[in-house]
N, C-alpha and C positions, 0 to 999 in steps of 0.2 A: 858851584853846584857839584854834587857827587856823581860819579859814573856808576851805573848799575849794569850787572850782567843779567840779561833776560828781562829787563823792565825798562820803562821809559822814564829815565831821570838822568840828567847830565847834558850840558851844552858846551862843555869845554871852557867854562868860566873859571874864576879863581877858586882854589880849594878853601873849605871853611876853616875857621880858627877854633878847633875843639878846646884848646887850653883856655881861651877866653870864656868860652861857653861854660866849661866846667867850673871855672872860678865864680861865674855869675850864679850858677846853680848852688854852689856851696855857700855863697854869701847870702842868698835868699833863705836857705835852710837855717844857717846860723842866726840870721836876724829873727827868724820866726821862733827859734828856740830861746832867744835872749842871751846867747853866749857870744863871747868875742875871744877867739883863740887863733893863734897863728897856724897856718897850714904847714904840715910836715910831709916828709916824703912818704910816710905810711902811718896813718893814725891807728891807735889801738883798736878803735871801733871796727876797722877793716877786718880784723882777725875773726870777727863773728861770721863773716860771709866768705872769707878766703879759706877754702878747704885745704889747698896745697899750693905751693909755689916751688918750682924746680928749675934749676939752671942746667942745661944740657950742652956739653961740649964734645964734639966729634962722636955723637951717639951715646955718650955716657952721662949719667946724672952726677953732678958735682955734690960732694958731701956737705953737710951743714944745713942750717935753717936760713932761708933767704927771704928778704923782703923784696917785693916785686920791683921796686924802684932801683935797688942796688943790683938785683939780678939783671935788669934790663941794661944798666950801664955796662956791666961786664960783657953781656952778649953783643952789644953794639961795638965793642972794641975788637971783636974777632969776626971771622968770616964763617966759622964752623960751629957757632953757638946760637942757642935760642932759649927763650923762657916760656914755660907753660904755667899759667896761673889758672887754678880751678876755683870757681865761685859757685855758691849755692844760694839761690834766691836772694841776690844782693838788693839792698835798698838804693834809693836814688842818690843818697849821700855817698855810699860806697862806690857806686858806679861813676860818680862825678870825679872822685879821686883817681880811679882807674883810667877814666877818659883823659884826664889832664896829663897823667904820666905817659900813656901809650899813644895819645893823639887820636882818639876815636871820634867818629862823627856823631853829632848829637842825635840824629835820627836813629842810627843803629843803637845807641845807648838807650834811647827811649823805648825801643822795641825790646831790648834785653831786660829792662825793668818790668815792663807790663806783661810780657810773656803771653801775648794773645795773637801770635802770628802764624800764618801758614808756612809750610816749608818753602824756602826760597834761598837764592844766592844773589847777593848784591856786592857791588864793588864801590868802595869809597877811596879814590886815589890808589895807593898801593896796599890797601887793607881790604880783605874780603870778609863779608859777613854772611855766614851760613846758618840757617835756621832749620832745625830738625824737630819733628814731633815724635816723642817717644811713646811706646805702648808696652803694657805688661798685662799678662793674663791673671785674673783674680780667681783663685781656687774657690770652689763652692760645691757643697754636697748635692744640692738640687737646684735646678733652674726655676726661679720664681719670677713673678711679675715685677719684683723690685731688686733682683740680683744684679750686682755690678760684675760684668764679665770682663771688661777691658778697662784698665786704668791708663790714662794718658798724661803726658807731661811735655816738657820742652827742653831741648839742649841747643844752645846758641854758641857759635864759634866765631871769634874775631881772629883772623889769620893774617898776620903781618910778616914782613921779611925776617924779623928776629924774635917773634913772639907768637904765641897762640893763647887765647883766653877762652876758656870754656865756662859757660854760664848755664847752670842746671836748675830747672824748676820742676818740683815734684820728685817722686822716688821711683818712677817707672824705669829709669835707667841710671844706675849708679856708675860713676866713672872711675872709681878707685881700682876695680879689677882691670879696666882698660889701661890705666897708667902702669899698673904692675906688670901686665903682660907685655906692654910695649917696651918697657925698660929692659926686658930680657932679649929684645931684638935690636941689637946695636946697629946692624946693617940698615935696618929700616929707619931708625931714628936719625941716621946721618942725612936723610933727605929733608930734615928740618920740620918746620911747623905743619907742612902738608901731610907728613906722615901721621901726626897726631889727628889731623882732620880725617884721614882715612880710617884710622883705628876707631875713632868715635863713631863715624858713620857706619862702619862695618858692625860694630856692636849694636847699634840701633836697629839695623836691618836684620841682624840675627835674631833679635827679640821679636821682630815682625814675624819671622818664620816660626818661632815658638808659639806665638799667639795664634797664628793661622792654623797650626797643627792642632792646638787645643780646641779652637773653634770648630774644627772639623768633627771632633769627637762629640761636642755638644750638639751640632747639627744632626749627626747620625742618630743620637739618642732622641732628639726632638722629632725627627722624621719617623723613627720606629714607633714612638708614642702616638703620633697623630694617626698613623695608618694601622694601629693596633685595633683589634676587634673588642678587646676587653676594656681598655681605658683610652680616652682621648683627652689630651691636655687642654686647658682653657686657652683661648685665643690671646689672652693678655701676655702669656709667656712668649708667644711668637712675636708679638709687637716689641716686647722688651729685648729679645734677641736681635730684632731688626734695628732697634736704636743703638745697641752696642756695636753691631756690625757697621753701621753708618759712622759711628765715632772712630772706629778703627780705620775705616775707608778714608776718612778725612786726614788721617795721619800718613797713610801709605801713598795714595794716588798723587798728591801734589809734589812728592819728592822726586818724581821721575824726571822732571825738567832740570832741577839743579844737578842731579847726577849726570844727566846727559851733557850738560855744559862742562862739568868737570872732566868728563872722559873725552870730550871733543878735541880736535886739533887746535881749535881757536883759543883754548885755555893755556896760554904760554906760561903763566905763572906757576902752574902745577908741574912738578918734575915729571919727566917721561916715565920713569919707573913707577912713580906713585899713581900715574894715570892707569897703568896696567892693573894695579890693585883696585882702583875705583871701578874698573870694568867688571871685576869679580863681584863687587858690591852691586853693580847694575844688574848682573845676571840674577843675583839673589832677590833683588827688588822686583825684577820682572816676574819671577816665579811667584812672589807674594801677591803681586797685582793680579796675576791670573787666578790664583786661589781665591782672592777676595771677590773678584767678579763672578767666579763660579759659585761661591757661597751666597752671593747676593741673588743670583738666579735661582739657586736651590731654595733659599728661604722664601723667595717670592712664590715658588711653586708650592711649598709647604703651606704658606699662608692662603693661597688660592684654594688648595685642597681642603684646608680646614674650614674656610668660608663655605665651600660647597657642601661639606659635611653638616655644617650648621644649618644651611638651607634645607637639606634633606631631612635633618632631624626635626626642623620646624614643620615641614610638610607632613611628616609622619605624625606629629602631634596633632596637626589640624585634621588629618584623616581619622585619627582615633576619636577626636572630639565630635566630628561629623557623624561617625558611626554610632556612638552612644546617643547623640541627639536624635538620629533616625529611630533608634529603638525606643527612646523616651517619647517620640512623637506619636507612636501607636497608643500608648497609655493616655497621652494628653488628648488625643482626638476622641477616644471612647469616653473619657471623663467629661470632655466638653459637650458631647452630644447628650449624655444622660444627666447633665447638670442644667438643662434648659427649662425644667419644670413644666413639661408638656402635660396637658390633662388626659390626652388619649394616646397612650403608649401601651398597646396590648401585651407586649412581652413582659411588662413590669408585673403582670398578674400571674405569669408562668412560674411554677414552683422551682424549676431547675434553671431558670434563666441566670440568676446571680452566679452559681458555680460555672455555668457555661461561659459567661463573660470572662471569668478568671482563667478558665482553661484556654480561651481564645487569646487572651493577652499573653499568657506565659508561652503558649506554643508559637505565636507570631514572634515574640521577642527571641525565643531560642533559635528559630529558623533564621532570623535576621543576624543574630550573633554568629551562627555557623557560616552564613554566607559572607559576612564581613571578615571573619577570621580566615576563611579559605582564600580570600582575595588580598590578604595582607594588610587589612585596615586595622585589625585588632591583634 
C-alpha cells in the first residue's frame, strides 16, 4: 500500500507495481480499439498531451527536443539533473505510458486523469502527488444572474527524486510562463523538482490574489447598488455572486493543509531552502483565505439586507393595497345600502339627495386619501 501525507493510507506493506498496472491498462485500451502494436518508449500519440519536456542539469535546461523516457535515463545517471514533463488534459492511454516510465501509482494516475480532486498532498513511496485547484477571474461588463465570475481548473504535480510531472486541466492557470520564469532562476532550479513545485504553487496562489482583488471590486459595486435609493439590483445576482464565491472558496480553503505540510519540519524531502519559499506562498494563501472569509461575511450581509428590503417593499405594497381598499369600501358600503330595493326610503324622494351622496363619497375618499398619504401608506 502507499503512504500518504495528511491522509489515512499506508500500512508499511509492499509497494505497488505501477509498471504492471500501466501495461494492463494499455492492453485493455488496445484490445478495445482492435489494434495490436508494440509499446515504445514514447508513442506519437503522447505528443498530443505532452506540452513540453525538458532536461535540467545543474539548474540549466539542456538544448534539444527530448522524449521523456530518454530524458529520464539521462537524469538518473547524474545527481544534479531532473526532468520536467508538462501535460495538458492527458487521456488514460497517455497517462498509462507516463506511469509505466516513471513508476507512478495507479491511484494517483486515476486522479490525474479524472481531475475531480480537492487540493491535497499524498505520498506514494518516494513520489509525492500534489493537487492544486486553479482559479481565474472572468472579465464581464455587468454582473447578471448568469455571469461566470470565477473559472476554475486543476494542476497536479508528480514530484519524484529525478522528475516532476505537471498535469493541467482547464485554462485557469497556464504553466508556460512559470517554466519560462523559472528557467531564468538557475540558483532556484538547482534545488531540483521541488523548485518546480514551488514555482507552480506560487503562480496558482498569485492568481488567487488577483481573483480576490477583482471580487472585491464586484462586491463593492453590488453593495453600492443594493443600498442605493434609486436602483436596487435583483436578488438573483446576489445568489449568482454567492455561488461563484463558494466555487472560489472550494479552491482556496483546502490548500491550507498541503502547504502547511510542505512548510513543516516533518517534510524532510523538501529542501530547506525551498521550504522558505513555500512559507512565502503560505503567507499569500493566508491573506487570500482572510479575504475570502471577509467576502463571504460581506455577501451574507448584503443578501440579508436585500431580503429585508424585499420584505419592506412587500409591506409597503400591502399597505398601499389596504389603503385603496379602505377608500373603495366607502363606495361599496353606500352602493350596498341603496341597492337593497327598500320600499320606504324617504331620502330617495329628496331632489338634492343624489348630488349629496356624490359629494359625501368624494369628500370621504379625499379625506381618507390625505390621511393615508400623511401616514406613509400611499
